[in-house]
ZASETOR-303619 format. One record per residue: residue in one letter; chain; x, y, z of N, C-alpha, C in turn. Coordinates in steps of 0.02 Angstrom, whole numbers. Example, Ala and Ser with C-alpha at 12.3 -4.5 7.8 and 13.67 -1.06 7.14 Angstrom:
residues 2
res chain nX nY nZ caX caY caZ cX cY cZ
a A 660 -284 390 615 -225 390 660 -165 390
s A 642 -112 354 684 -53 357 645 2 394
//
This chain:
residues 311
res chain nX nY nZ caX caY caZ cX cY cZ
x A 5423 4186 3871 5431 4258 3861 5449 4291 3927
x A 5504 4331 3927 5528 4361 3989 5503 4434 3998
x A 5458 4457 3954 5425 4521 3966 5350 4508 3972
x A 5316 4551 4008 5244 4544 4014 5212 4612 4023
x A 5152 4618 3996 5116 4681 4002 5121 4723 3938
x A 5112 4789 3946 5109 4826 4009 5049 4805 4053
x A 5062 4807 4118 5009 4794 4166 4994 4858 4205
x A 4932 4865 4230 4916 4924 4270 4948 4918 4339
x A 4988 4966 4358 5022 4965 4423 4998 5023 4465
x A 4984 5009 4528 4961 5063 4572 5015 5113 4587
x A 5078 5095 4576 5133 5140 4591 5170 5165 4529
x A 5169 5125 4475 5212 5139 4418 5174 5154 4354
x A 5109 5163 4358 5070 5178 4298 5067 5118 4252
x A 5083 5128 4188 5085 5074 4139 5155 5043 4140
x A 5160 4985 4169 5225 4955 4183 5236 4894 4139
x A 5291 4895 4099 5311 4836 4061 5356 4794 4105
x A 5332 4736 4125 5370 4694 4171 5426 4656 4137
x A 5481 4648 4172 5538 4609 4148 5551 4553 4198
x A 5545 4492 4174 5550 4434 4218 5621 4405 4211
x A 5669 4434 4248 5739 4415 4239 5761 4356 4282
x A 5714 4327 4320 5729 4270 4364 5678 4215 4351
x A 5698 4153 4337 5650 4099 4327 5619 4079 4394
x A 5562 4045 4392 5530 4024 4454 5571 3969 4487
x A 5579 3970 4551 5565 4022 4598 5629 4033 4637
x A 5678 4065 4604 5743 4079 4635 5736 4142 4678
x A 5741 4132 4743 5730 4188 4788 5767 4177 4854
x A 5782 4232 4888 5815 4228 4953 5765 4221 5009
x A 5701 4232 4993 5646 4227 5042 5595 4175 5018
x A 5557 4150 5066 5496 4112 5051 5440 4151 5084
x A 5422 4207 5053 5370 4249 5084 5303 4212 5085
x A 5272 4210 5142 5210 4173 5150 5153 4201 5108
x A 5158 4265 5090 5105 4297 5051 5120 4300 4977
x A 5177 4272 4954 5199 4280 4885 5147 4255 4835
x A 5131 4295 4786 5081 4277 4736 5108 4230 4683
x A 5175 4223 4680 5206 4178 4630 5204 4106 4655
x A 5199 4096 4721 5198 4029 4749 5257 4017 4795
x A 5263 3956 4820 5316 3940 4869 5386 3938 4839
x A 5436 3951 4882 5507 3945 4863 5531 3878 4890
x A 5551 3832 4847 5573 3766 4870 5639 3770 4907
x A 5687 3809 4880 5752 3817 4912 5774 3890 4906
x A 5780 3924 4963 5803 3993 4961 5877 3994 4943
x A 5899 4049 4911 5969 4055 4890 5992 4128 4896
x A 6058 4137 4902 6085 4205 4908 6145 4218 4862
x A 6166 4167 4824 6224 4175 4780 6202 4205 4713
x A 6233 4261 4693 6219 4290 4628 6242 4241 4573
x A 6201 4235 4521 6220 4192 4465 6188 4216 4401
x A 6207 4184 4345 6182 4202 4279 6118 4162 4265
x A 6068 4197 4239 6005 4164 4223 5993 4168 4147
x A 5955 4216 4123 5940 4221 4051 5996 4257 4013
x A 6033 4300 4047 6085 4339 4014 6058 4405 3988
x A 6100 4457 3990 6077 4524 3970 6059 4528 3896
x A 6097 4494 3853 6084 4497 3781 6014 4474 3764
x A 5994 4418 3793 5927 4390 3781 5873 4437 3807
x A 5881 4463 3867 5830 4506 3897 5823 4572 3859
x A 5880 4602 3842 5879 4667 3807 5845 4659 3739
x A 5859 4605 3704 5827 4592 3639 5751 4587 3646
x A 5728 4549 3697 5657 4540 3708 5623 4607 3725
x A 5653 4644 3770 5624 4706 3792 5622 4757 3735
x A 5677 4762 3698 5680 4810 3643 5627 4796 3590
x A 5619 4732 3573 5569 4713 3524 5498 4728 3549
x A 5486 4714 3613 5419 4727 3641 5404 4801 3645
x A 5454 4841 3664 5444 4914 3667 5428 4942 3598
x A 5465 4918 3547 5453 4940 3478 5382 4923 3457
x A 5360 4862 3472 5293 4840 3454 5240 4883 3489
x A 5249 4896 3553 5200 4935 3591 5198 5007 3567
x A 5255 5035 3551 5256 5104 3526 5221 5109 3459
x A 5228 5058 3417 5193 5058 3352 5118 5052 3361
x A 5097 5020 3417 5025 5014 3432 4998 5076 3468
x A 5043 5124 3483 5021 5184 3518 5013 5175 3592
x A 5041 5121 3620 5036 5107 3691 5086 5148 3732
x A 5066 5167 3791 5109 5205 3837 5146 5157 3883
x A 5210 5169 3893 5250 5132 3943 5282 5183 3990
x A 5262 5181 4053 5289 5228 4102 5354 5203 4134
x A 5359 5138 4144 5419 5109 4174 5434 5040 4144
x A 5498 5024 4140 5521 4955 4131 5535 4928 4201
x A 5498 4878 4221 5500 4858 4292 5526 4787 4300
x A 5580 4781 4339 5606 4715 4356 5566 4689 4416
x A 5518 4646 4401 5475 4617 4453 5463 4544 4433
x A 5513 4501 4445 5514 4434 4416 5483 4380 4461
x A 5497 4317 4441 5472 4259 4478 5513 4244 4541
x A 5561 4287 4557 5603 4279 4616 5632 4345 4635
x A 5690 4345 4668 5723 4408 4689 5767 4433 4632
x A 5752 4492 4604 5788 4515 4544 5863 4525 4554
x A 5885 4541 4615 5956 4555 4626 5999 4492 4629
x A 5968 4433 4626 6008 4371 4620 6039 4364 4550
x A 6014 4404 4503 6038 4401 4434 6104 4439 4428
x A 6157 4403 4414 6224 4433 4408 6228 4481 4348
x A 6181 4475 4300 6182 4516 4240 6134 4576 4245
x A 6104 4588 4303 6054 4641 4308 6082 4710 4293
x A 6140 4726 4319 6170 4791 4307 6184 4804 4233
x A 6212 4754 4200 6226 4759 4128 6162 4767 4088
x A 6111 4730 4107 6046 4734 4072 6018 4805 4078
x A 6020 4834 4138 5995 4902 4147 6034 4951 4104
x A 6099 4946 4104 6141 4991 4063 6120 4988 3990
x A 6106 4928 3965 6091 4920 3894 6019 4939 3877
x A 5976 4945 3929 5906 4967 3917 5898 5042 3922
x A 5946 5076 3951 5941 5149 3961 5927 5187 3896
x A 5959 5168 3839 5946 5205 3777 5873 5206 3754
x A 5831 5162 3780 5760 5162 3762 5724 5224 3790
x A 5755 5257 3839 5727 5318 3865 5666 5308 3910
x A 5661 5250 3940 5605 5235 3986 5634 5224 4055
x A 5602 5250 4106 5627 5243 4174 5629 5170 4195
x A 5681 5153 4233 5692 5084 4257 5670 5079 4330
x A 5628 5030 4345 5606 5017 4413 5627 4947 4435
x A 5644 4941 4499 5660 4875 4527 5620 4867 4592
x A 5587 4811 4598 5553 4794 4661 5592 4737 4693
x A 5625 4752 4749 5670 4705 4781 5651 4694 4854
x A 5668 4634 4879 5657 4623 4951 5714 4650 4993
x A 5766 4677 4960 5823 4710 4992 5866 4664 5035
x A 5855 4599 5030 5892 4552 5073 5966 4547 5056
x A 5984 4567 4994 6054 4563 4972 6087 4632 4967
x A 6058 4681 4999 6082 4750 4992 6150 4761 5025
x A 6172 4713 5064 6239 4715 5094 6294 4696 5044
x A 6274 4667 4988 6321 4642 4938 6344 4701 4894
x A 6409 4714 4888 6434 4772 4850 6407 4776 4779
x A 6406 4719 4743 6382 4720 4674 6308 4737 4670
x A 6270 4710 4717 6198 4725 4719 6186 4799 4732
x A 6223 4828 4778 6216 4900 4792 6229 4942 4730
x A 6283 4925 4693 6299 4964 4633 6246 4955 4579
x A 6218 4896 4574 6165 4883 4526 6102 4923 4543
x A 6082 4921 4606 6021 4956 4627 6026 5031 4617
x A 6086 5058 4620 6095 5130 4610 6079 5151 4538
x A 6078 5103 4491 6063 5118 4421 5989 5129 4409
x A 5946 5106 4455 5873 5111 4446 5849 5183 4458
x A 5799 5203 4419 5768 5269 4429 5720 5267 4488
x A 5690 5209 4498 5638 5201 4551 5651 5134 4584
x A 5652 5134 4649 5670 5073 4686 5624 5063 4746
x A 5594 5004 4748 5551 4986 4805 5586 4932 4846
x A 5590 4944 4912 5621 4895 4957 5570 4872 5008
x A 5575 4808 5025 5527 4776 5069 5547 4785 5142
x A 5499 4808 5182 5508 4812 5255 5444 4787 5287
x A 5438 4720 5294 5378 4691 5323 5380 4690 5399
x A 5440 4691 5426 5448 4693 5499 5520 4712 5515
x A 5530 4743 5574 5597 4755 5598 5612 4712 5659
x A 5568 4665 5671 5575 4617 5725 5595 4550 5694
x A 5653 4523 5715 5680 4464 5683 5633 4403 5685
x A 5599 4393 5742 5554 4335 5748 5495 4341 5700
x A 5467 4401 5695 5411 4412 5650 5434 4406 5577
x A 5492 4436 5562 5522 4431 5495 5530 4358 5475
x A 5555 4316 5521 5564 4245 5506 5498 4212 5488
x A 5444 4231 5523 5379 4200 5511 5347 4223 5445
x A 5356 4287 5428 5324 4314 5369 5365 4299 5306
x A 5430 4312 5308 5473 4310 5249 5513 4245 5241
x A 5518 4206 5294 5556 4143 5294 5620 4149 5252
x A 5670 4186 5277 5730 4201 5238 5779 4142 5235
x A 5827 4148 5189 5884 4102 5187 5917 4102 5255
x A 5937 4042 5280 5963 4037 5348 6022 4083 5365
x A 6061 4102 5315 6120 4143 5330 6105 4218 5335
x A 6045 4238 5317 6028 4309 5318 6011 4333 5388
x A 6032 4394 5404 6019 4425 5470 5983 4491 5460
x A 5926 4498 5493 5885 4557 5482 5921 4621 5503
x A 5956 4621 5559 5991 4682 5581 6040 4707 5528
x A 6075 4660 5496 6123 4678 5444 6088 4708 5383
x A 6031 4679 5365 5993 4704 5308 5967 4774 5322
x A 5938 4785 5381 5910 4851 5398 5964 4904 5401
x A 6021 4887 5430 6077 4934 5434 6101 4954 5364
x A 6104 4906 5319 6126 4920 5251 6074 4957 5210
x A 6010 4946 5224 5957 4985 5191 5966 5058 5208
x A 5978 5073 5272 5986 5143 5293 6047 5175 5261
x A 6103 5138 5259 6163 5167 5230 6157 5175 5154
x A 6124 5127 5122 6113 5132 5049 6072 5194 5032
x A 6021 5208 5072 5977 5264 5058 6015 5330 5055
x A 6069 5336 5092 6108 5398 5092 6150 5405 5028
x A 6159 5350 4991 6199 5350 4930 6157 5350 4866
x A 6093 5338 4873 6050 5327 4814 6019 5393 4791
x A 6020 5405 4726 5996 5468 4698 5928 5463 4664
x A 5901 5402 4658 5836 5394 4625 5779 5402 4674
x A 5720 5379 4652 5660 5382 4695 5657 5318 4736
x A 5663 5325 4801 5662 5268 4846 5594 5264 4882
x A 5562 5205 4879 5500 5195 4915 5506 5130 4956
x A 5466 5125 5008 5464 5064 5048 5397 5030 5038
x A 5395 4965 5051 5336 4925 5041 5328 4877 5101
x A 5270 4879 5132 5257 4837 5190 5192 4800 5180
x A 5195 4734 5181 5135 4692 5175 5108 4679 5245
x A 5045 4695 5256 5013 4686 5321 4972 4622 5321
x A 4985 4579 5370 4956 4512 5372 4922 4500 5439
x A 4865 4471 5436 4826 4455 5497 4868 4415 5546
x A 4866 4436 5610 4900 4402 5665 4976 4397 5659
x A 5005 4441 5618 5078 4439 5609 5111 4506 5627
x A 5095 4559 5589 5133 4621 5598 5089 4683 5603
x A 5028 4674 5627 4984 4733 5634 4968 4751 5707
x A 5003 4720 5754 4994 4738 5824 5025 4807 5836
x A 5008 4837 5893 5031 4906 5907 5107 4911 5910
x A 5139 4862 5941 5213 4863 5947 5245 4862 5877
x A 5220 4819 5833 5245 4816 5765 5235 4882 5729
x A 5177 4913 5739 5163 4976 5705 5213 5030 5725
x A 5227 5036 5790 5275 5086 5814 5345 5071 5788
x A 5365 5007 5788 5433 4989 5766 5442 5002 5691
x A 5392 4982 5651 5396 4992 5578 5396 5067 5563
x A 5353 5104 5596 5349 5177 5584 5414 5212 5602
x A 5445 5192 5658 5508 5223 5678 5563 5210 5627
x A 5567 5149 5602 5619 5133 5553 5607 5171 5488
x A 5546 5171 5463 5531 5205 5400 5542 5280 5407
x A 5529 5307 5466 5542 5378 5478 5617 5393 5471
x A 5659 5348 5496 5732 5355 5489 5753 5349 5416
x A 5721 5303 5381 5739 5291 5311 5719 5350 5266
x A 5661 5378 5281 5635 5436 5245 5628 5423 5169
x A 5589 5372 5150 5577 5360 5079 5529 5414 5051
x A 5526 5420 4985 5480 5468 4956 5408 5449 4975
x A 5393 5384 4972 5327 5360 4991 5336 5294 5029
x A 5296 5286 5081 5293 5222 5117 5227 5188 5099
x A 5232 5133 5062 5172 5097 5040 5155 5042 5090
x A 5091 5037 5106 5067 4983 5149 5014 4945 5110
x A 5024 4879 5106 4981 4836 5065 4948 4783 5108
x A 4895 4753 5081 4866 4693 5110 4862 4641 5054
x A 4862 4576 5070 4858 4525 5017 4793 4532 4977
x A 4799 4539 4912 4740 4544 4869 4738 4488 4817
x A 4791 4446 4814 4793 4390 4768 4810 4326 4806
x A 4798 4268 4777 4812 4205 4812 4884 4200 4836
x A 4896 4187 4901 4964 4185 4928 4995 4115 4926
x A 5061 4113 4938 5096 4049 4939 5071 4003 4995
x A 5055 4033 5052 5028 3997 5109 4954 4014 5116
x A 4911 3965 5106 4839 3979 5099 4807 4011 5161
x A 4839 4003 5219 4810 4031 5280 4822 4106 5288
x A 4864 4135 5244 4879 4206 5248 4818 4247 5227
x A 4799 4295 5269 4740 4335 5256 4753 4409 5272
x A 4713 4454 5243 4718 4524 5263 4697 4532 5336
x A 4723 4583 5371 4703 4595 5440 4630 4616 5445
x A 4601 4608 5504 4533 4632 5516 4532 4708 5510
x A 4478 4737 5484 4474 4810 5475 4489 4850 5539
x A 4464 4825 5596 4476 4864 5658 4549 4863 5678
x A 4584 4807 5665 4656 4803 5680 4695 4849 5632
x A 4674 4849 5569 4707 4892 5520 4699 4965 5540
x A 4640 4983 5564 4628 5053 5582 4674 5076 5639
x A 4682 5032 5689 4728 5049 5744 4799 5056 5718
x A 4819 5010 5674 4886 5013 5644 4895 5079 5606
x A 4846 5095 5564 4849 5157 5525 4854 5219 5569
x A 4817 5219 5624 4817 5277 5669 4887 5290 5696
x A 4922 5236 5714 4990 5242 5740 5037 5266 5685
x A 5033 5234 5626 5076 5252 5570 5065 5326 5551
x A 5002 5347 5549 4987 5415 5529 5016 5467 5576
x A 5026 5450 5639 5057 5496 5687 5132 5505 5672
x A 5163 5454 5644 5236 5453 5635 5258 5474 5565
x A 5217 5459 5515 5237 5469 5445 5186 5511 5408
x A 5210 5549 5360 5164 5590 5320 5159 5566 5248
x A 5211 5532 5225 5216 5511 5155 5191 5440 5146
x A 5127 5428 5159 5099 5360 5161 5049 5351 5104
x A 5049 5290 5075 4994 5270 5031 4974 5199 5050
x A 4909 5189 5054 4883 5122 5070 4857 5090 5006
x A 4887 5034 4986 4868 4998 4926 4826 4938 4945
x A 4763 4950 4956 4719 4896 4980 4666 4878 4929
x A 4668 4909 4870 4617 4896 4820 4644 4858 4760
x A 4602 4854 4710 4618 4817 4649 4645 4866 4597
x A 4699 4847 4561 4732 4892 4514 4690 4908 4453
x A 4647 4862 4433 4607 4873 4373 4623 4821 4320
x A 4592 4829 4261 4595 4778 4209 4630 4801 4146
x A 4671 4854 4149 4701 4883 4089 4764 4844 4066
x A 4754 4781 4051 4809 4740 4025 4811 4746 3949
x A 4870 4735 3921 4880 4742 3849 4907 4677 3820
x A 4884 4660 3758 4908 4600 3725 4952 4618 3665
x A 5000 4574 3651 5043 4583 3592 5009 4556 3529
x A 4952 4523 3539 4917 4492 3482 4910 4417 3492
x A 4956 4387 3531 4951 4316 3548 4924 4311 3619
x A 4858 4306 3625 4825 4310 3690 4850 4255 3738
x A 4855 4194 3713 4875 4138 3757 4945 4150 3786
x A 4993 4170 3743 5061 4183 3767 5063 4241 3816
x A 5024 4293 3802 5024 4351 3846 4995 4334 3915
x A 4941 4295 3916 4911 4275 3980 4959 4231 4019
x A 4995 4186 3986 5045 4145 4020 5101 4188 4049
x A 5124 4237 4012 5178 4281 4035 5156 4321 4096
x A 5096 4349 4093 5071 4390 4148 5058 4347 4210
x A 5023 4292 4201 5003 4251 4259 5061 4214 4291
x A 5119 4213 4258 5178 4183 4289 5201 4224 4349
x A 5189 4289 4348 5212 4332 4402 5156 4373 4433
x A 5097 4373 4402 5044 4420 4421 4976 4386 4411
x A 4952 4347 4460 4887 4314 4452 4833 4364 4429
x A 4794 4343 4379 4744 4388 4350 4674 4369 4374
x A 4636 4420 4393 4566 4407 4410 4528 4389 4346
x A 4475 4349 4356 4436 4327 4298 4410 4386 4258
x A 4387 4438 4291 4359 4496 4255 4412 4529 4211
x A 4476 4529 4235 4530 4558 4195 4542 4517 4132
x A 4540 4451 4138 4550 4408 4080 4492 4416 4031
x A 4431 4417 4057 4373 4425 4012 4376 4492 3976
x A 4399 4543 4012 4406 4609 3982 4457 4608 3925
x A 4514 4575 3936 4567 4570 3886 4543 4530 3825
x A 4507 4474 3837 4482 4434 3782 4431 4473 3740
x A 4387 4508 3774 4336 4547 3739 4368 4602 3696
x A 4419 4635 3724 4454 4688 3689 4483 4663 3623
x A 4507 4600 3623 4539 4572 3563 4494 4522 3527
x A 4430 4521 3545 4379 4480 3511 4398 4406 3510
x A 4419 4382 3569 4437 4311 3578 4389 4281 3628
x A 4364 4220 3615 4316 4191 3662 4351 4152 3718
x A 4311 4131 3767 4336 4100 3829 4367 4031 3816
x A 4356 4002 3757 4384 3935 3742 4459 3933 3751
x A 4493 3989 3736 4566 3989 3742 4587 3977 3814
x A 4548 4002 3862 4563 3991 3933 4548 3919 3952
x A 4491 3892 3929 4474 3822 3943 4529 3775 3917
x A 4554 3791 3858 4607 3748 3828 4671 3751 3870
x A 4688 3811 3896 4747 3819 3937 4740 3782 4004
x A 4679 3782 4031 4666 3745 4094 4671 3670 4080
x A 4639 3647 4027 4638 3575 4011 4707 3548 3994
x A 4750 3591 3967 4817 3568 3949 4867 3577 4006
x A 4842 3599 4064 4885 3605 4123 4931 3664 4123
x A 4913 3717 4086 4957 3776 4084 4939 3828 4137
x A 4875 3834 4152 4853 3881 4205 4803 3846 4250
x A 4792 3876 4308 4742 3849 4355 4704 3908 4385
x A 4644 3893 4410 4604 3944 4443 4605 3934 4518
x A 4603 3989 4555 4604 3988 4628 4555 4040 4654
x A 4519 4022 4706 4474 4070 4740 4512 4103 4797
x A 4508 4169 4803 4539 4205 4858 4500 4268 4874
x A 4478 4272 4936 4441 4331 4960 4381 4347 4915
x A 4346 4295 4894 4285 4305 4855 4294 4317 4781
x A 4356 4313 4756 4369 4324 4685 4404 4263 4655
x A 4394 4251 4591 4428 4197 4556 4488 4225 4520
x A 4547 4193 4530 4609 4213 4498 4635 4156 4454
x A 4673 4175 4403 4705 4125 4360 4780 4134 4364
x A 4817 4079 4374 4889 4080 4384 4921 4028 4340
x A 4979 4045 4311 5017 3997 4272 5041 3940 4317
x A 5038 3879 4293 5065 3823 4330 5140 3819 4316
x A 5181 3833 4367 5253 3834 4359 5281 3764 4365
x A 5321 3744 4317 5347 3674 4316 5422 3675 4325
//
């Protein structure tokens, strides 16, 4: 299933996710990625599921949710990889517009220099772009990009794209211990985001199991120094350092829904228990999924998460 949710989103409200990229086609191997490692980074646009298949799935799910009285605030392209690698993304967005729901894309912006990608991104109502560092060496360590990508080119094109984009533009920066929270990084990131002038600059810390197990949130005292510098430079800031909550929705097939969600969004145990209780399903369904090798549990920062095993 290429749709999941709606899931509770700290930025998008009730977000119906669209998984338009199979695992794990991406231009980056982000060390903190909750989907897991990228075996081979790629930058060539290509066809994956196709717009016809995706539009049919999304339309049917929206109809079902509306009949259940569920609210959908955004249709969000937040897949198992980089959404702009999908050559059919623009066509898919065009065909989803008649549903009357805002379209959101969360992108790492690594392909924003590509003319087709730029035109596609302009179709989104809400767009989040990743800016984890403006220092090439730090960027290489955090995001591990495709060898042909150049950070200066990406940053330059992000700035030029922003002048052409008419939707809601936000930035997203993941803060990682011993990587990008030093004072120099704080000043550099703040200066760039000030030039970009997004509606909101979001700063996050890892809250779910990362691709590289050694990745951790920064120490509180380091974060505070970073925040103090950022606060001097920017006014439109939100810090996403907490848990989104447990307001997940099922289509009626709990096992399929949990597999769809955990493919892109590791779920805390309490969220799964909450969903099972809501639909009067016992924990055996989870035990069966673990025993059959469909999902696995992981401990991270004192919480247990469940993630789909990607094959």
